[in-house]
C-alpha positions in Angstrom: -249.3 133.7 80.9 -248.8 137.3 81.7 -251.0 140.1 80.3 -248.7 140.9 77.4 -248.8 137.4 76.1 -252.6 137.4 76.2 -252.7 140.7 74.2 -250.2 139.3 71.7 -252.3 136.1 71.1 -255.5 138.1 70.7 -253.7 140.4 68.2 -252.3 137.4 66.4 -255.7 135.8 66.2 -257.1 138.7 64.3 -254.2 139.4 62.0 -253.8 137.3 58.9 -250.0 136.7 58.4 -247.8 134.3 56.6 -247.9 131.9 59.6 -251.7 132.0 59.9 -254.4 130.6 57.7 -256.7 133.1 56.1 -259.0 134.2 58.9 -261.7 136.1 57.2 -262.3 138.0 54.0 -264.3 140.5 52.1 -265.4 140.6 48.5 -266.1 144.3 48.2 -266.6 144.2 44.4 -269.2 141.5 44.7 -270.9 143.3 47.6 -271.1 146.5 45.5 -272.8 144.5 42.7 -275.5 143.1 44.9 -278.5 145.2 45.8 -278.4 146.4 49.4 -282.0 145.2 49.7 -281.1 141.6 49.0 -277.9 141.2 51.0 -278.0 139.8 54.5 -275.7 141.0 57.2 -275.4 139.3 60.6 -273.3 138.9 63.6 -272.9 135.5 65.3 -271.4 135.2 68.8 -270.4 132.3 71.0 -267.8 131.3 73.6 -264.5 129.5 73.1 -263.7 126.6 75.4 -260.4 127.9 76.7 -259.2 124.4 77.7 -259.2 123.6 74.0 -258.2 127.0 72.7 -255.7 126.0 70.0 -257.9 123.3 68.6 -260.9 125.6 68.5 -259.0 128.5 66.9 -257.6 126.1 64.3 -261.0 124.9 63.4 -262.3 128.4 62.9 -259.3 129.3 60.7 -260.0 126.3 58.5 -263.7 127.1 58.3 -263.0 130.7 57.2 -260.6 129.4 54.5 -263.2 126.9 53.3 -266.0 129.5 53.2 -263.8 131.9 51.2 -262.8 129.1 48.7 -266.1 127.4 48.3 -268.9 129.9 48.8 -268.9 132.9 46.4 -272.2 134.0 47.7 -270.6 134.8 51.1 -269.3 138.4 50.5 -267.7 139.0 53.9 -266.9 136.5 56.6 -264.6 137.7 59.4 -264.0 136.0 62.7 -263.0 138.1 65.6 -262.0 137.5 69.2 -263.2 140.0 71.8 -260.3 142.1 73.2 -262.3 142.6 76.4 -263.5 139.0 76.8 -261.0 136.7 75.1 -263.2 133.7 75.2 -265.9 135.4 73.1 -265.9 134.7 69.4 -267.7 137.1 67.1 -268.3 136.6 63.3 -269.3 139.4 61.0 -271.0 138.0 57.9 -272.5 139.4 54.7 -274.3 137.1 52.3 -275.3 138.0 48.8 -278.9 136.9 49.4 -281.1 134.6 51.4 -280.1 131.7 49.1 -276.4 132.1 49.9 -277.1 132.2 53.6 -279.1 129.0 53.5 -276.5 127.3 51.4 -273.8 128.2 53.9 -275.7 126.3 56.6 -275.6 123.2 54.5 -271.9 123.0 53.8 -269.5 120.3 55.0 -267.4 122.8 56.9 -270.4 124.1 58.9 -271.4 120.5 59.6 -267.9 119.9 60.9 -268.2 122.9 63.2 -271.6 121.7 64.5 -270.1 118.2 65.2 -267.1 119.7 67.1 -269.0 122.6 68.8 -269.7 121.0 72.2 -266.1 120.2 72.9 -264.4 123.3 71.5 -267.0 126.0 72.1 -269.8 126.9 74.6 -273.4 127.8 73.8 -275.5 129.7 73.4 -274.9 130.9 69.9 -276.4 134.3 69.4 -277.2 135.4 65.9 -278.1 139.1 65.3 -279.5 140.0 61.9 -278.7 143.6 61.0 -280.4 146.1 58.7 -277.9 148.2 56.8 -278.2 152.0 57.2 -275.1 153.0 55.3 -271.4 152.7 55.2 -268.7 151.0 53.1 -265.8 148.5 53.3 -262.3 149.0 52.1 -260.1 145.9 51.7 
């Protein structure tokens, strides 16, 4: 693979198109309804096992689609791949409240990720909780 093909695959990974499953979403209307004091924003980071790249990316796409379909308390859930370090996966997540975040951890799609994690991804998983200062989202 030359450098251009790597850039294309990273770009394709982040862009939702007709050939790709939904790979993240934002529910800005729901986010605006929730009080900023009750919503939870976090970033989760871990590494992709590049030997099983296609399988790992497919699982992440399926998981994002399941979260969007089945978890209305998840307001934003966007999976990224680092442009600088292509094996690094970064999720940006906003939950309506603590209850929505806890419910997310108990879903079948998260259980599936946990089961497959060791073969498709590499620890550690770093979760960084964020305190909102300001800003907005346009979808």
